[in-house]
N, CA, C and O atoms as a GROMACS GRO file, in nm:
protein
  472
    1UNK      N    1  12.509   9.260  10.208
    1UNK     CA    2  12.404   9.235  10.305
    1UNK      C    3  12.413   9.090  10.347
    1UNK      O    4  12.409   9.000  10.264
    2UNK      N    5  12.425   9.067  10.474
    2UNK     CA    6  12.439   8.933  10.528
    2UNK      C    7  12.309   8.892  10.593
    2UNK      O    8  12.255   8.964  10.677
    3UNK      N    9  12.257   8.776  10.555
    3UNK     CA   10  12.133   8.726  10.612
    3UNK      C   11  12.161   8.600  10.692
    3UNK      O   12  12.247   8.520  10.654
    4UNK      N   13  12.089   8.581  10.799
    4UNK     CA   14  12.097   8.460  10.878
    4UNK      C   15  11.956   8.410  10.898
    4UNK      O   16  11.865   8.487  10.927
    5UNK      N   17  11.938   8.280  10.884
    5UNK     CA   18  11.807   8.221  10.908
    5UNK      C   19  11.811   8.148  11.040
    5UNK      O   20  11.903   8.071  11.067
    6UNK      N   21  11.710   8.172  11.122
    6UNK     CA   22  11.698   8.106  11.250
    6UNK      C   23  11.570   8.024  11.250
    6UNK      O   24  11.464   8.076  11.218
    7UNK      N   25  11.579   7.899  11.285
    7UNK     CA   26  11.461   7.814  11.297
    7UNK      C   27  11.443   7.786  11.446
    7UNK      O   28  11.531   7.728  11.510
    8UNK      N   29  11.331   7.828  11.502
    8UNK     CA   30  11.302   7.809  11.643
    8UNK      C   31  11.188   7.709  11.656
    8UNK      O   32  11.088   7.719  11.585
    9UNK      N   33  11.202   7.615  11.744
    9UNK     CA   34  11.095   7.518  11.768
    9UNK      C   35  10.991   7.579  11.858
    9UNK      O   36  11.023   7.650  11.954
   10UNK      N   37  10.868   7.552  11.828
   10UNK     CA   38  10.756   7.594  11.912
   10UNK      C   39  10.682   7.469  11.954
   10UNK      O   40  10.711   7.360  11.903
   11UNK      N   41  10.586   7.481  12.044
   11UNK     CA   42  10.513   7.362  12.087
   11UNK      C   43  10.457   7.284  11.969
   11UNK      O   44  10.426   7.341  11.864
   12UNK      N   45  10.445   7.157  11.987
   12UNK     CA   46  10.396   7.062  11.886
   12UNK      C   47  10.498   7.052  11.774
   12UNK      O   48  10.618   7.045  11.801
   13UNK      N   49  10.453   7.051  11.649
   13UNK     CA   50  10.544   7.030  11.539
   13UNK      C   51  10.565   7.155  11.454
   13UNK      O   52  10.608   7.146  11.339
   14UNK      N   53  10.535   7.269  11.509
   14UNK     CA   54  10.548   7.394  11.434
   14UNK      C   55  10.688   7.449  11.445
   14UNK      O   56  10.754   7.435  11.548
   15UNK      N   57  10.735   7.512  11.336
   15UNK     CA   58  10.862   7.584  11.340
   15UNK      C   59  10.836   7.727  11.298
   15UNK      O   60  10.743   7.756  11.222
   16UNK      N   61  10.919   7.815  11.348
   16UNK     CA   62  10.904   7.956  11.316
   16UNK      C   63  11.030   7.998  11.242
   16UNK      O   64  11.141   7.983  11.295
   17UNK      N   65  11.015   8.051  11.123
   17UNK     CA   66  11.128   8.096  11.045
   17UNK      C   67  11.137   8.247  11.052
   17UNK      O   68  11.040   8.317  11.022
   18UNK      N   69  11.251   8.297  11.093
   18UNK     CA   70  11.272   8.440  11.094
   18UNK      C   71  11.401   8.470  11.021
   18UNK      O   72  11.492   8.387  11.018
   19UNK      N   73  11.409   8.585  10.962
   19UNK     CA   74  11.526   8.627  10.889
   19UNK      C   75  11.577   8.754  10.951
   19UNK      O   76  11.500   8.848  10.974
   20UNK      N   77  11.705   8.758  10.979
   20UNK     CA   78  11.763   8.881  11.028
   20UNK      C   79  11.869   8.924  10.929
   20UNK      O   80  11.935   8.840  10.867
   21UNK      N   81  11.886   9.049  10.915
   21UNK     CA   82  11.982   9.103  10.820
   21UNK      C   83  11.977   9.253  10.830
   21UNK      O   84  11.978   9.309  10.939
   22UNK      N   85  11.971   9.318  10.716
   22UNK     CA   86  11.961   9.462  10.712
   22UNK      C   87  11.822   9.501  10.761
   22UNK      O   88  11.724   9.484  10.689
   23UNK      N   89  11.812   9.553  10.883
   23UNK     CA   90  11.683   9.586  10.942
   23UNK      C   91  11.603   9.683  10.857
   23UNK      O   92  11.480   9.683  10.862
   24UNK      N   93  11.672   9.767  10.778
   24UNK     CA   94  11.602   9.862  10.692
   24UNK      C   95  11.515   9.790  10.589
   24UNK      O   96  11.413   9.843  10.546
   25UNK      N   97  11.555   9.669  10.551
   25UNK     CA   98  11.484   9.597  10.446
   25UNK      C   99  11.407   9.476  10.497
   25UNK      O  100  11.360   9.394  10.417
   26UNK      N  101  11.394   9.463  10.628
   26UNK     CA  102  11.320   9.352  10.686
   26UNK      C  103  11.187   9.402  10.740
   26UNK      O  104  11.181   9.503  10.811
   27UNK      N  105  11.081   9.332  10.705
   27UNK     CA  106  10.946   9.369  10.747
   27UNK      C  107  10.893   9.258  10.839
   27UNK      O  108  10.895   9.140  10.804
   28UNK      N  109  10.847   9.298  10.956
   28UNK     CA  110  10.780   9.205  11.046
   28UNK      C  111  10.632   9.205  11.008
   28UNK      O  112  10.566   9.308  11.012
   29UNK      N  113  10.582   9.090  10.973
   29UNK     CA  114  10.444   9.079  10.925
   29UNK      C  115  10.344   9.090  11.040
   29UNK      O  116  10.364   9.032  11.147
   30UNK      N  117  10.237   9.164  11.017
   30UNK     CA  118  10.128   9.173  11.114
   30UNK      C  119  10.057   9.038  11.125
   30UNK      O  120  10.016   8.997  11.234
   31UNK      N  121  10.043   8.972  11.012
   31UNK     CA  122   9.978   8.842  11.006
   31UNK      C  123  10.075   8.744  10.939
   31UNK      O  124  10.084   8.740  10.816
   32UNK      N  125  10.147   8.665  11.019
   32UNK     CA  126  10.246   8.572  10.963
   32UNK      C  127  10.185   8.479  10.858
   32UNK      O  128  10.065   8.452  10.858
   33UNK      N  129  10.271   8.432  10.769
   33UNK     CA  130  10.230   8.343  10.661
   33UNK      C  131  10.257   8.199  10.702
   33UNK      O  132  10.368   8.166  10.744
   34UNK      N  133  10.156   8.114  10.691
   34UNK     CA  134  10.170   7.972  10.721
   34UNK      C  135  10.209   7.901  10.593
   34UNK      O  136  10.138   7.908  10.492
   35UNK      N  137  10.322   7.831  10.596
   35UNK     CA  138  10.369   7.753  10.482
   35UNK      C  139  10.399   7.613  10.532
   35UNK      O  140  10.508   7.587  10.584
   36UNK      N  141  10.304   7.523  10.517
   36UNK     CA  142  10.322   7.388  10.571
   36UNK      C  143  10.340   7.395  10.721
   36UNK      O  144  10.254   7.447  10.792
   37UNK      N  145  10.452   7.342  10.770
   37UNK     CA  146  10.482   7.344  10.913
   37UNK      C  147  10.560   7.469  10.953
   37UNK      O  148  10.597   7.485  11.069
   38UNK      N  149  10.585   7.558  10.859
   38UNK     CA  150  10.664   7.679  10.884
   38UNK      C  151  10.575   7.801  10.891
   38UNK      O  152  10.479   7.816  10.815
   39UNK      N  153  10.607   7.888  10.984
   39UNK     CA  154  10.538   8.017  10.996
   39UNK      C  155  10.640   8.125  10.965
   39UNK      O  156  10.743   8.136  11.032
   40UNK      N  157  10.612   8.205  10.865
   40UNK     CA  158  10.702   8.314  10.825
   40UNK      C  159  10.654   8.441  10.893
   40UNK      O  160  10.546   8.491  10.865
   41UNK      N  161  10.738   8.493  10.983
   41UNK     CA  162  10.703   8.612  11.059
   41UNK      C  163  10.769   8.738  11.004
   41UNK      O  164  10.718   8.848  11.021
   42UNK      N  165  10.883   8.720  10.937
   42UNK     CA  166  10.957   8.834  10.882
   42UNK      C  167  10.996   8.804  10.739
   42UNK      O  168  11.023   8.689  10.703
   43UNK      N  169  10.999   8.910  10.658
   43UNK     CA  170  11.039   8.898  10.519
   43UNK      C  171  11.144   9.005  10.493
   43UNK      O  172  11.126   9.121  10.530
   44UNK      N  173  11.253   8.966  10.430
   44UNK     CA  174  11.358   9.060  10.392
   44UNK      C  175  11.351   9.084  10.243
   44UNK      O  176  11.340   8.990  10.164
   45UNK      N  177  11.358   9.209  10.204
   45UNK     CA  178  11.358   9.245  10.062
   45UNK      C  179  11.497   9.292  10.024
   45UNK      O  180  11.568   9.353  10.104
   46UNK      N  181  11.534   9.263   9.900
   46UNK     CA  182  11.658   9.320   9.849
   46UNK      C  183  11.625   9.407   9.730
   46UNK      O  184  11.525   9.387   9.661
   47UNK      N  185  11.710   9.504   9.708
   47UNK     CA  186  11.689   9.599   9.600
   47UNK      C  187  11.692   9.524   9.467
   47UNK      O  188  11.788   9.454   9.438
   48UNK      N  189  11.587   9.539   9.385
   48UNK     CA  190  11.584   9.468   9.258
   48UNK      C  191  11.677   9.531   9.156
   48UNK      O  192  11.708   9.650   9.162
   49UNK      N  193  11.722   9.449   9.062
   49UNK     CA  194  11.794   9.500   8.946
   49UNK      C  195  11.691   9.514   8.834
   49UNK      O  196  11.581   9.458   8.842
   50UNK      N  197  11.726   9.587   8.731
   50UNK     CA  198  11.631   9.619   8.625
   50UNK      C  199  11.563   9.497   8.565
   50UNK      O  200  11.444   9.502   8.536
   51UNK      N  201  11.636   9.388   8.545
   51UNK     CA  202  11.579   9.268   8.485
   51UNK      C  203  11.467   9.207   8.569
   51UNK      O  204  11.377   9.142   8.515
   52UNK      N  205  11.473   9.228   8.699
   52UNK     CA  206  11.368   9.174   8.787
   52UNK      C  207  11.241   9.257   8.782
   52UNK      O  208  11.139   9.219   8.840
   53UNK      N  209  11.246   9.368   8.714
   53UNK     CA  210  11.129   9.454   8.700
   53UNK      C  211  11.059   9.435   8.565
   53UNK      O  212  10.966   9.508   8.532
   54UNK      N  213  11.106   9.336   8.488
   54UNK     CA  214  11.048   9.313   8.355
   54UNK      C  215  10.897   9.287   8.367
   54UNK      O  216  10.851   9.218   8.458
   55UNK      N  217  10.824   9.342   8.273
   55UNK     CA  218  10.680   9.323   8.271
   55UNK      C  219  10.604   9.409   8.370
   55UNK      O  220  10.483   9.394   8.387
   56UNK      N  221  10.675   9.500   8.437
   56UNK     CA  222  10.613   9.586   8.539
   56UNK      C  223  10.657   9.729   8.512
   56UNK      O  224  10.774   9.754   8.486
   57UNK      N  225  10.564   9.821   8.518
   57UNK     CA  226  10.604   9.961   8.500
   57UNK      C  227  10.651  10.018   8.635
   57UNK      O  228  10.599   9.982   8.740
   58UNK      N  229  10.748  10.105   8.628
   58UNK     CA  230  10.796  10.170   8.750
   58UNK      C  231  10.684  10.251   8.815
   58UNK      O  232  10.675  10.259   8.937
   59UNK      N  233  10.599  10.310   8.732
   59UNK     CA  234  10.488  10.387   8.785
   59UNK      C  235  10.393  10.299   8.866
   59UNK      O  236  10.344  10.341   8.972
   60UNK      N  237  10.367  10.178   8.818
   60UNK     CA  238  10.279  10.086   8.891
   60UNK      C  239  10.338  10.052   9.027
   60UNK      O  240  10.266  10.045   9.127
   61UNK      N  241  10.470  10.029   9.033
   61UNK     CA  242  10.534  10.000   9.161
   61UNK      C  243  10.530  10.122   9.253
   61UNK      O  244  10.505  10.110   9.372
   62UNK      N  245  10.555  10.238   9.196
   62UNK     CA  246  10.551  10.362   9.275
   62UNK      C  247  10.410  10.386   9.330
   62UNK      O  248  10.394  10.442   9.438
   63UNK      N  249  10.310  10.345   9.255
   63UNK     CA  250  10.170  10.359   9.297
   63UNK      C  251  10.125  10.247   9.391
   63UNK      O  252  10.010  10.244   9.436
   64UNK      N  253  10.216  10.154   9.422
   64UNK     CA  254  10.187  10.037   9.507
   64UNK      C  255  10.074   9.952   9.448
   64UNK      O  256   9.990   9.900   9.521
   65UNK      N  257  10.075   9.939   9.315
   65UNK     CA  258   9.977   9.859   9.245
   65UNK      C  259   9.988   9.713   9.290
   65UNK      O  260  10.097   9.655   9.286
   66UNK      N  261   9.878   9.655   9.330
   66UNK     CA  262   9.877   9.518   9.385
   66UNK      C  263   9.930   9.418   9.283
   66UNK      O  264  10.011   9.332   9.318
   67UNK      N  265   9.886   9.426   9.160
   67UNK     CA  266   9.929   9.330   9.058
   67UNK      C  267  10.079   9.342   9.033
   67UNK      O  268  10.148   9.242   9.018
   68UNK      N  269  10.130   9.464   9.028
   68UNK     CA  270  10.274   9.485   9.008
   68UNK      C  271  10.353   9.427   9.126
   68UNK      O  272  10.456   9.363   9.106
   69UNK      N  273  10.304   9.450   9.247
   69UNK     CA  274  10.372   9.395   9.366
   69UNK      C  275  10.368   9.242   9.365
   69UNK      O  276  10.466   9.177   9.403
   70UNK      N  277  10.255   9.184   9.323
   70UNK     CA  278  10.245   9.039   9.317
   70UNK      C  279  10.345   8.979   9.219
   70UNK      O  280  10.388   8.865   9.235
   71UNK      N  281  10.382   9.056   9.116
   71UNK     CA  282  10.481   9.007   9.019
   71UNK      C  283  10.624   9.023   9.069
   71UNK      O  284  10.707   8.935   9.048
   72UNK      N  285  10.654   9.134   9.134
   72UNK     CA  286  10.794   9.162   9.170
   72UNK      C  287  10.835   9.102   9.304
   72UNK      O  288  10.951   9.063   9.319
   73UNK      N  289  10.746   9.093   9.400
   73UNK     CA  290  10.785   9.044   9.533
   73UNK      C  291  10.846   8.903   9.532
   73UNK      O  292  10.944   8.881   9.603
   74UNK      N  293  10.792   8.808   9.455
   74UNK     CA  294  10.856   8.676   9.454
   74UNK      C  295  11.002   8.680   9.404
   74UNK      O  296  11.080   8.590   9.434
   75UNK      N  297  11.036   8.782   9.331
   75UNK     CA  298  11.171   8.794   9.276
   75UNK      C  299  11.271   8.854   9.374
   75UNK      O  300  11.392   8.840   9.354
   76UNK      N  301  11.222   8.922   9.479
   76UNK     CA  302  11.315   8.998   9.566
   76UNK      C  303  11.296   8.973   9.715
   76UNK      O  304  11.351   9.047   9.796
   77UNK      N  305  11.220   8.871   9.752
   77UNK     CA  306  11.196   8.846   9.895
   77UNK      C  307  11.272   8.723   9.944
   77UNK      O  308  11.300   8.630   9.868
   78UNK      N  309  11.305   8.727  10.071
   78UNK     CA  310  11.363   8.611  10.140
   78UNK      C  311  11.294   8.598  10.274
   78UNK      O  312  11.295   8.692  10.352
   79UNK      N  313  11.236   8.484  10.303
   79UNK     CA  314  11.221   8.372  10.213
   79UNK      C  315  11.136   8.411  10.092
   79UNK      O  316  11.054   8.503  10.099
   80UNK      N  317  11.157   8.341   9.982
   80UNK     CA  318  11.084   8.374   9.860
   80UNK      C  319  10.935   8.350   9.882
   80UNK      O  320  10.893   8.239   9.916
   81UNK      N  321  10.857   8.456   9.864
   81UNK     CA  322  10.711   8.443   9.876
   81UNK      C  323  10.653   8.404   9.742
   81UNK      O  324  10.699   8.452   9.638
   82UNK      N  325  10.553   8.318   9.744
   82UNK     CA  326  10.488   8.276   9.620
   82UNK      C  327  10.372   8.372   9.588
   82UNK      O  328  10.324   8.444   9.675
   83UNK      N  329  10.330   8.371   9.463
   83UNK     CA  330  10.217   8.456   9.422
   83UNK      C  331  10.091   8.426   9.504
   83UNK      O  332  10.025   8.521   9.547
   84UNK      N  333  10.055   8.298   9.528
   84UNK     CA  334   9.936   8.272   9.612
   84UNK      C  335   9.952   8.325   9.755
   84UNK      O  336   9.855   8.373   9.814
   85UNK      N  337  10.072   8.316   9.812
   85UNK     CA  338  10.094   8.369   9.947
   85UNK      C  339  10.075   8.520   9.949
   85UNK      O  340  10.017   8.575  10.042
   86UNK      N  341  10.124   8.586   9.846
   86UNK     CA  342  10.109   8.732   9.838
   86UNK      C  343   9.962   8.768   9.818
   86UNK      O  344   9.915   8.866   9.875
   87UNK      N  345   9.890   8.690   9.739
   87UNK     CA  346   9.747   8.716   9.715
   87UNK      C  347   9.665   8.702   9.843
   87UNK      O  348   9.562   8.769   9.858
   88UNK      N  349   9.708   8.616   9.935
   88UNK     CA  350   9.636   8.597  10.062
   88UNK      C  351   9.688   8.686  10.174
   88UNK      O  352   9.635   8.683  10.285
   89UNK      N  353   9.789   8.764  10.146
   89UNK     CA  354   9.853   8.847  10.248
   89UNK      C  355   9.760   8.958  10.298
   89UNK      O  356   9.678   9.011  10.223
   90UNK      N  357   9.774   8.991  10.425
   90UNK     CA  358   9.697   9.101  10.483
   90UNK      C  359   9.735   9.231  10.412
   90UNK      O  360   9.852   9.252  10.382
   91UNK      N  361   9.638   9.317  10.384
   91UNK     CA  362   9.667   9.443  10.317
   91UNK      C  363   9.775   9.525  10.388
   91UNK      O  364   9.858   9.589  10.322
   92UNK      N  365   9.776   9.524  10.520
   92UNK     CA  366   9.877   9.601  10.593
   92UNK      C  367  10.017   9.548  10.566
   92UNK      O  368  10.112   9.625  10.558
   93UNK      N  369  10.030   9.416  10.552
   93UNK     CA  370  10.161   9.358  10.523
   93UNK      C  371  10.203   9.387  10.379
   93UNK      O  372  10.320   9.418  10.353
   94UNK      N  373  10.108   9.378  10.285
   94UNK     CA  374  10.140   9.411  10.146
   94UNK      C  375  10.183   9.557  10.135
   94UNK      O  376  10.274   9.590  10.059
   95UNK      N  377  10.118   9.645  10.211
   95UNK     CA  378  10.152   9.786  10.210
   95UNK      C  379  10.294   9.808  10.262
   95UNK      O  380  10.371   9.884  10.203
   96UNK      N  381  10.329   9.740  10.372
   96UNK     CA  382  10.465   9.753  10.427
   96UNK      C  383  10.570   9.710  10.324
   96UNK      O  384  10.670   9.779  10.306
   97UNK      N  385  10.547   9.598  10.259
   97UNK     CA  386  10.641   9.549  10.158
   97UNK      C  387  10.644   9.642  10.038
   97UNK      O  388  10.751   9.669   9.983
   98UNK      N  389  10.528   9.691   9.997
   98UNK     CA  390  10.520   9.782   9.882
   98UNK      C  391  10.594   9.912   9.905
   98UNK      O  392  10.659   9.963   9.814
   99UNK      N  393  10.586   9.965  10.024
   99UNK     CA  394  10.658  10.089  10.056
   99UNK      C  395  10.808  10.067  10.045
   99UNK      O  396  10.879  10.153   9.993
  100UNK      N  397  10.856   9.952  10.093
  100UNK     CA  398  10.999   9.920  10.080
  100UNK      C  399  11.039   9.917   9.933
  100UNK      O  400  11.144   9.970   9.895
  101UNK      N  401  10.956   9.854   9.850
  101UNK     CA  402  10.985   9.847   9.706
  101UNK      C  403  10.987   9.987   9.646
  101UNK      O  404  11.076  10.019   9.567
  102UNK      N  405  10.890  10.070   9.681
  102UNK     CA  406  10.884  10.206   9.627
  102UNK      C  407  11.007  10.287   9.666
  102UNK      O  408  11.057  10.366   9.585
  103UNK      N  409  11.057  10.269   9.787
  103UNK     CA  410  11.177  10.341   9.832
  103UNK      C  411  11.298  10.297   9.749
  103UNK      O  412  11.386  10.378   9.722
  104UNK      N  413  11.303  10.169   9.709
  104UNK     CA  414  11.412  10.122   9.625
  104UNK      C  415  11.420  10.197   9.493
  104UNK      O  416  11.527  10.208   9.434
  105UNK      N  417  11.306  10.249   9.446
  105UNK     CA  418  11.301  10.317   9.316
  105UNK      C  419  11.360  10.459   9.322
  105UNK      O  420  11.391  10.517   9.218
  106UNK      N  421  11.374  10.513   9.440
  106UNK     CA  422  11.422  10.650   9.456
  106UNK      C  423  11.573  10.659   9.436
  106UNK      O  424  11.645  10.563   9.464
  107UNK      N  425  11.622  10.776   9.389
  107UNK     CA  426  11.766  10.797   9.384
  107UNK      C  427  11.824  10.793   9.526
  107UNK      O  428  11.753  10.820   9.623
  108UNK      N  429  11.951  10.760   9.537
  108UNK     CA  430  12.015  10.743   9.667
  108UNK      C  431  11.995  10.864   9.758
  108UNK      O  432  11.968  10.847   9.877
  109UNK      N  433  12.009  10.985   9.706
  109UNK     CA  434  11.994  11.106   9.787
  109UNK      C  435  11.852  11.118   9.844
  109UNK      O  436  11.834  11.157   9.959
  110UNK      N  437  11.753  11.084   9.764
  110UNK     CA  438  11.615  11.091   9.810
  110UNK      C  439  11.582  10.980   9.909
  110UNK      O  440  11.504  10.999  10.002
  111UNK      N  441  11.643  10.860   9.887
  111UNK     CA  442  11.623  10.748   9.978
  111UNK      C  443  11.669  10.784  10.118
  111UNK      O  444  11.603  10.750  10.216
  112UNK      N  445  11.780  10.853  10.128
  112UNK     CA  446  11.834  10.892  10.258
  112UNK      C  447  11.737  10.985  10.333
  112UNK      O  448  11.729  10.981  10.455
  113UNK      N  449  11.665  11.068  10.259
  113UNK     CA  450  11.567  11.159  10.321
  113UNK      C  451  11.445  11.082  10.368
  113UNK      O  452  11.391  11.111  10.475
  114UNK      N  453  11.402  10.985  10.291
  114UNK     CA  454  11.280  10.910  10.322
  114UNK      C  455  11.307  10.800  10.426
  114UNK      O  456  11.225  10.776  10.514
  115UNK      N  457  11.422  10.735  10.414
  115UNK     CA  458  11.456  10.622  10.499
  115UNK      C  459  11.598  10.639  10.553
  115UNK      O  460  11.692  10.582  10.498
  116UNK      N  461  11.614  10.718  10.662
  116UNK     CA  462  11.748  10.742  10.715
  116UNK      C  463  11.821  10.611  10.748
  116UNK      O  464  11.761  10.513  10.791
  117UNK      N  465  11.951  10.614  10.726
  117UNK     CA  466  12.031  10.497  10.754
  117UNK      C  467  12.062  10.414  10.632
  117UNK      O  468  12.138  10.317  10.641
  118UNK      N  469  12.006  10.450  10.516
  118UNK     CA  470  12.036  10.375  10.393
  118UNK      C  471  12.144  10.445  10.317
  118UNK      O  472  12.185  10.399  10.210
   0.00000   0.00000   0.00000
């Protein structure tokens, strides 16, 4: 998976960070995240390995448990989201990211049925 970061200047001193890569794993946020002078509009997730799921039950992730997502998302997002950023995230954005994580848990054959193109 190849990722490219684009920094676009906007009026005043704001910059907009966007990530392009595997569109299947990129989520466009309904409510962008403000990080200092940077606005994060898109977040790319990568499939976690087992070690990145430590301290989290697979069932909790499958259930889209908020606490489980708050633990795992900083480990698999680009740009890396912090726990406070995730805690302030709009529910619709957390849901979009959580669904991507839940799809990662499925066997490859089932993933293809749920998310064509993977």
